[in-house]
C-alpha positions as CSV (number, residue, x, y, z in Angstrom):
1,M,0.0,0.0,-0.1
2,N,1.0,3.4,-0.8
3,T,2.5,4.8,2.5
4,L,3.9,8.1,3.7
5,L,5.9,8.2,7.0
6,L,5.8,11.6,8.7
7,E,9.2,13.0,9.7
8,A,9.5,14.6,13.0
9,S,9.7,18.2,11.5
10,E,6.3,17.6,9.8
11,C,4.9,16.5,13.0
12,D,5.9,19.6,14.7
13,Q,4.7,21.7,11.7
14,I,1.4,19.9,11.9
15,Q,1.1,20.4,15.8
16,S,1.7,24.0,15.5
17,L,-1.1,24.3,13.0
18,L,-3.4,22.4,15.1
19,D,-2.8,24.5,18.2
20,E,-3.5,27.4,16.2
21,I,-6.7,26.1,14.9
22,A,-7.8,24.7,18.1
23,S,-7.4,28.0,19.8
24,K,-10.1,29.5,17.5
25,Y,-12.5,26.5,17.2
26,T,-13.9,24.1,19.7
27,S,-15.5,21.7,17.4
28,T,-15.1,20.5,13.8
29,E,-18.7,21.1,13.4
30,D,-18.2,24.9,13.6
31,E,-19.6,26.4,10.3
32,D,-16.6,28.8,10.0
33,F,-14.2,26.0,10.5
34,L,-15.8,24.0,7.8
35,K,-16.0,27.0,5.4
36,D,-12.3,27.5,5.9
37,V,-10.8,24.0,6.5
38,S,-9.5,23.6,3.0
39,I,-7.6,26.8,3.5
40,F,-6.1,25.7,6.6
41,A,-5.1,22.5,4.8
42,H,-2.7,24.7,2.5
43,E,-0.4,25.1,5.7
44,L,0.0,21.3,5.9
45,P,3.6,20.0,4.8
46,R,4.0,20.0,1.1
47,R,4.9,16.3,1.1
48,V,1.6,15.4,2.6
49,R,-0.4,17.6,0.1
50,A,1.4,16.1,-2.7
51,F,0.9,12.5,-1.3
52,L,-3.0,12.9,-1.1
53,N,-3.2,14.9,-4.3
54,D,-1.5,12.0,-6.3
55,F,-3.9,9.6,-4.3
56,K,-6.8,11.5,-5.5
57,M,-5.6,12.1,-9.1
58,L,-4.1,9.0,-10.2
59,E,-6.3,6.2,-8.8
60,L,-3.3,4.2,-7.5
61,P,-3.0,0.5,-7.0
62,L,-5.3,-1.0,-4.1
63,S,-7.0,2.5,-4.2
64,A,-6.0,3.1,-0.5
65,C,-3.1,4.7,1.2
66,L,-1.6,5.5,4.7
67,I,-0.2,8.4,6.4
68,R,1.8,7.0,9.5
69,G,3.9,8.6,12.4
70,Y,1.6,11.1,14.0
71,P,2.1,10.8,17.7
72,V,-0.8,10.0,19.9
73,D,-1.0,11.2,23.6
74,F,-2.9,8.4,25.3
75,S,-2.8,10.4,28.5
76,R,-4.5,13.3,26.7
77,I,-7.1,11.4,24.8
78,G,-8.4,9.3,27.7
79,P,-10.0,5.9,27.4
80,T,-12.1,4.5,24.6
81,P,-15.5,5.9,24.8
82,K,-18.2,3.4,25.5
83,H,-20.7,4.9,23.1
84,W,-20.5,7.6,20.4
85,Q,-23.3,9.5,22.3
86,N,-20.9,10.2,25.0
87,K,-18.9,12.8,23.1
88,P,-18.4,15.8,25.5
89,K,-18.9,19.2,24.3
90,I,-15.2,19.8,23.7
91,S,-13.7,16.5,22.4
92,P,-10.5,15.3,24.1
93,V,-9.4,14.3,20.6
94,L,-10.1,17.8,19.1
95,H,-6.6,18.1,17.7
96,E,-7.1,14.6,15.9
97,E,-10.4,15.3,14.7
98,I,-9.1,18.6,13.3
99,L,-6.2,16.7,11.7
100,L,-8.4,14.2,10.1
101,M,-10.7,16.8,8.6
102,L,-7.6,18.7,7.2
103,F,-6.3,15.6,5.5
104,G,-9.8,14.9,4.2
105,S,-10.2,18.3,2.8
106,L,-7.3,17.7,0.3
107,L,-9.6,14.9,-1.2
108,G,-13.0,16.7,-1.1
109,D,-15.5,17.8,1.5
110,A,-16.6,15.9,4.6
111,I,-20.2,14.9,4.7
112,G,-22.5,13.7,7.6
113,W,-25.8,11.8,7.8
114,A,-28.8,12.9,9.7
115,T,-29.5,9.0,10.4
116,Q,-25.9,8.4,11.5
117,Q,-24.4,9.3,15.0
118,N,-26.6,12.4,15.5
119,G,-25.4,13.9,12.3
120,H,-21.8,14.3,13.2
121,L,-19.3,14.7,10.7
122,V,-16.6,12.7,12.5
123,H,-17.6,9.3,13.7
124,D,-16.2,7.3,16.7
125,V,-15.7,3.8,15.8
126,M,-15.4,1.4,18.9
127,P,-17.2,-1.6,20.3
128,I,-20.5,-0.8,22.1
129,K,-21.7,-3.2,24.6
130,G,-24.7,-5.1,23.4
131,L,-24.1,-4.7,19.6
132,E,-21.5,-7.5,19.6
133,Q,-23.4,-9.4,17.1
134,E,-24.6,-6.8,14.8
135,Q,-23.4,-5.7,11.3
136,L,-22.1,-2.2,12.4
137,G,-18.7,-0.6,12.9
138,T,-19.4,-0.5,16.6
139,G,-20.0,-4.4,16.6
140,S,-17.2,-6.6,17.6
141,E,-17.9,-10.5,17.7
142,Q,-19.5,-10.6,14.3
143,L,-17.2,-10.3,11.3
144,L,-18.1,-6.8,9.7
145,W,-18.7,-7.8,6.0
146,W,-16.7,-5.8,3.4
147,H,-18.8,-3.2,1.5
148,N,-18.6,0.1,-0.1
149,E,-19.6,2.7,2.5
150,D,-23.4,3.7,2.2
151,A,-23.3,1.8,-0.9
152,F,-27.3,1.8,-1.0
153,H,-27.3,5.7,-1.2
154,P,-26.9,8.0,-4.4
155,Y,-25.0,10.7,-2.3
156,R,-22.4,8.1,-0.7
157,G,-19.0,9.4,-0.3
158,D,-16.1,9.4,-2.9
159,Y,-13.6,8.4,0.0
160,I,-13.6,7.1,3.5
161,A,-10.9,8.5,5.8
162,M,-10.2,6.9,9.4
163,M,-7.6,7.6,12.0
164,C,-6.5,4.9,14.4
165,L,-6.3,6.2,18.0
166,R,-6.1,2.7,19.7
167,N,-5.9,-0.7,18.5
168,P,-3.9,-2.9,21.1
169,D,-5.4,-6.2,19.7
170,L,-4.3,-5.3,16.1
171,V,-7.7,-5.9,14.9
172,A,-7.5,-5.9,11.0
173,T,-9.4,-3.6,8.5
174,T,-10.0,-5.7,5.4
175,M,-9.8,-4.2,1.9
176,A,-10.0,-5.3,-1.6
177,C,-9.8,-3.5,-4.9
178,I,-12.0,-3.8,-8.1
179,D,-8.9,-3.6,-9.9
180,D,-7.8,-6.8,-8.6
181,V,-10.8,-8.6,-9.8
182,T,-11.1,-11.1,-12.9
183,L,-14.3,-11.1,-14.7
184,T,-15.4,-12.3,-18.1
185,E,-16.8,-9.7,-20.6
186,E,-20.3,-11.1,-20.1
187,Q,-20.2,-10.9,-16.5
188,V,-19.0,-7.1,-16.8
189,K,-21.7,-6.4,-19.0
190,L,-24.4,-8.0,-16.7
191,L,-22.9,-6.2,-13.6
192,F,-23.2,-2.9,-15.6
193,S,-26.9,-3.4,-15.9
194,P,-29.5,-2.5,-13.2
195,H,-30.3,-5.9,-12.0
196,F,-29.6,-5.4,-8.3
197,V,-30.8,-4.0,-5.0
198,I,-28.9,-2.8,-1.9
199,H,-30.9,-2.2,1.5
200,P,-29.7,0.5,3.9
201,D,-27.3,-0.8,6.3
202,E,-28.0,-1.2,10.1
203,S,-26.2,2.1,10.9
204,H,-29.0,4.3,9.2
205,R,-31.8,2.2,10.8
206,E,-34.2,4.2,13.2
207,K,-33.6,1.6,15.8
208,N,-29.9,3.0,16.0
209,K,-31.2,6.6,16.2
210,G,-29.4,8.8,18.7
211,N,-30.8,10.9,21.4
212,T,-29.7,14.4,20.3
213,E,-32.0,16.6,18.3
214,L,-30.9,18.0,15.2
215,D,-31.6,21.3,13.5
216,S,-34.9,20.1,12.2
217,E,-37.0,17.2,13.6
218,D,-39.4,17.3,10.7
219,S,-36.4,16.8,8.2
220,L,-35.2,14.0,10.5
221,S,-38.3,12.3,10.3
222,S,-38.4,12.7,6.7
223,A,-34.8,11.2,6.4
224,Y,-35.9,8.1,8.4
225,K,-38.9,7.9,6.1
226,R,-36.7,7.8,3.1
227,I,-34.4,5.1,4.6
228,N,-37.6,3.0,5.4
229,E,-38.6,3.3,1.8
230,M,-35.0,2.3,0.4
231,T,-35.4,-0.7,2.9
232,T,-38.9,-1.9,1.8
233,A,-38.6,-0.9,-2.0
234,P,-35.2,-0.4,-3.2
235,Q,-34.5,0.5,-6.7
236,K,-32.7,-1.7,-9.1
237,I,-29.0,-0.5,-9.7
238,A,-26.0,-1.5,-11.5
239,V,-23.0,-2.8,-9.5
240,L,-20.4,-1.6,-11.7
241,Y,-20.5,1.7,-13.6
242,G,-17.9,4.0,-15.2
243,D,-15.4,2.6,-17.7
244,P,-15.7,-1.1,-18.3
245,A,-12.0,-1.5,-18.5
246,S,-11.6,0.0,-15.1
247,P,-14.9,0.2,-13.5
248,Y,-16.3,1.8,-10.4
249,L,-18.0,-0.3,-7.7
250,R,-21.2,-0.2,-5.7
251,I,-21.7,-3.3,-3.5
252,D,-22.7,-4.4,0.0
253,P,-23.3,-8.2,-0.2
254,Y,-24.8,-8.6,3.4
255,F,-27.5,-6.2,2.6
256,M,-28.2,-7.3,-1.0
257,D,-31.2,-9.6,-2.3
258,E,-30.8,-12.5,-4.4
259,V,-31.1,-11.6,-8.2
260,E,-34.2,-13.2,-10.2
261,D,-32.0,-13.2,-13.4
262,E,-29.8,-16.3,-13.1
263,G,-27.1,-14.9,-15.2
264,A,-26.9,-11.8,-13.2
265,Q,-26.8,-13.5,-10.0
266,N,-23.8,-15.8,-11.2
267,A,-22.0,-12.7,-12.2
268,L,-22.7,-11.2,-8.8
269,N,-21.4,-14.3,-7.1
270,A,-18.2,-14.3,-9.3
271,L,-17.5,-10.8,-8.3
272,V,-18.2,-11.5,-4.6
273,E,-15.9,-14.5,-4.8
274,S,-13.2,-12.7,-6.6
275,L,-13.2,-9.7,-4.0
276,E,-13.2,-12.2,-1.3
277,A,-10.0,-13.8,-2.6
278,A,-8.4,-10.4,-3.1
279,L,-9.1,-9.2,0.5
280,I,-5.9,-8.0,2.5
281,D,-5.7,-7.4,6.2
282,V,-4.4,-4.0,7.5
283,A,-4.0,-3.5,11.1
284,L,-4.0,0.0,11.9
285,Q,-1.6,1.3,14.6
286,P,-2.4,4.6,16.6
287,G,-1.3,7.7,14.7
288,D,-2.3,6.0,11.3
289,F,-4.5,7.6,8.8
290,I,-6.0,5.4,6.1
291,F,-7.8,6.8,2.8
292,I,-9.9,4.6,0.9
293,D,-11.3,5.2,-2.5
294,N,-15.0,4.3,-1.9
295,L,-15.7,3.8,-5.7
296,K,-12.8,1.4,-6.2
297,T,-12.3,-0.3,-2.9
298,V,-14.4,-2.3,-0.4
299,H,-13.5,-2.4,3.2
300,G,-14.6,-4.3,6.4
301,R,-13.3,-5.6,9.7
302,R,-12.2,-8.8,11.2
303,S,-14.2,-10.1,14.5
304,F,-12.7,-9.6,17.8
305,K,-13.5,-9.8,21.7
306,A,-14.0,-6.5,23.3
307,R,-13.1,-5.8,27.0
308,Y,-14.9,-2.6,27.5
309,D,-12.0,-1.6,29.9
310,G,-11.2,1.8,28.1
311,N,-8.6,0.2,26.0
312,D,-10.5,-1.4,23.2
313,R,-10.0,-0.5,19.5
314,W,-11.1,3.1,18.7
315,L,-10.9,4.8,15.3
316,M,-12.4,8.1,13.9
317,R,-13.9,8.2,10.4
318,I,-15.3,10.6,8.0
319,N,-17.0,10.5,4.6
320,I,-15.6,12.6,1.8
321,T,-17.5,13.9,-1.4
322,K,-15.8,15.3,-4.5
323,D,-19.1,17.2,-5.2
324,M,-21.3,18.7,-2.5
325,R,-23.6,20.2,-4.9
326,K,-24.9,16.6,-5.9
327,S,-26.6,16.3,-2.5
328,R,-27.9,20.0,-2.2
329,T,-31.5,18.9,-2.2
330,A,-30.9,16.6,0.7
331,R,-29.1,19.4,2.9
332,L,-30.8,22.2,4.8
333,N,-28.8,24.9,3.2
334,C,-25.8,25.3,1.0
335,R,-23.3,25.5,4.1
336,S,-24.7,22.3,5.8
337,R,-22.7,19.3,5.5
338,V,-25.5,16.9,6.9
339,I,-27.6,14.9,4.4
340,Y,-31.2,14.4,5.4
């Protein structure tokens, strides 16, 4: 995987920038911070900017990359939270949240979902007691099936960015790229046709709704109504799209129905089997930032046994779009990053 190891001087430069930004803003949700985050990103080390620019422009092998070497102060960040709803007003990982947003802004704009984690842009990903067997990033004992993030939704992100804060058990993130898949010409043709349906995943379901009120409860109710409609009456879509010689991918096998057309189902099975065979494991370490092209690469997570002692795996995640305007009808105003 393409990897950039930060040098000590670059970490010092980044830390100074984070200190300056954190003195002005107490949250990455601040509208002025969100307006200017891409401007602040110009002050990141040039090597970092060039690295992520190459990733964005060149669609490099595996369609994922790593930035490593950012120091994590465990005494400052505190224990792994028990739930994403427990986020304090000023996050103990504000510096890390800011940096994740700065890196992400070099690829596009961060977006959030009204139906996920109370509409926050930065999601906490850690095991939650009682969800061990759920198909959620906050599950643990059940394998999290590989998928494109929010594959069911037309406004899904182009990239997923995650930062590892803690991973003592070296729980692996799984990944596979469509470029490593071998299919016949007929299978590709079938996968480019709208034979398939993807239901919303568990994280968007109303049963996992948070307890914080968003800007518009009416809009939130409408958002859940749309999720329910996508669940009960999903539209048929193509799984592959773009250039047949180097296609983009939209798939989430755990939440897909069997296809009536036998040929299309066989083509889907071949794709799933080929992606499964191409999976690699990446055990993120504290201070690692991973960036995944959500149009080219699927990702998941191996199962593990959580201890709930404050030392469990803890990641932060953001969704990134290259085109904010495509979701304008689903956002409350042009400055909002939250999709309803």
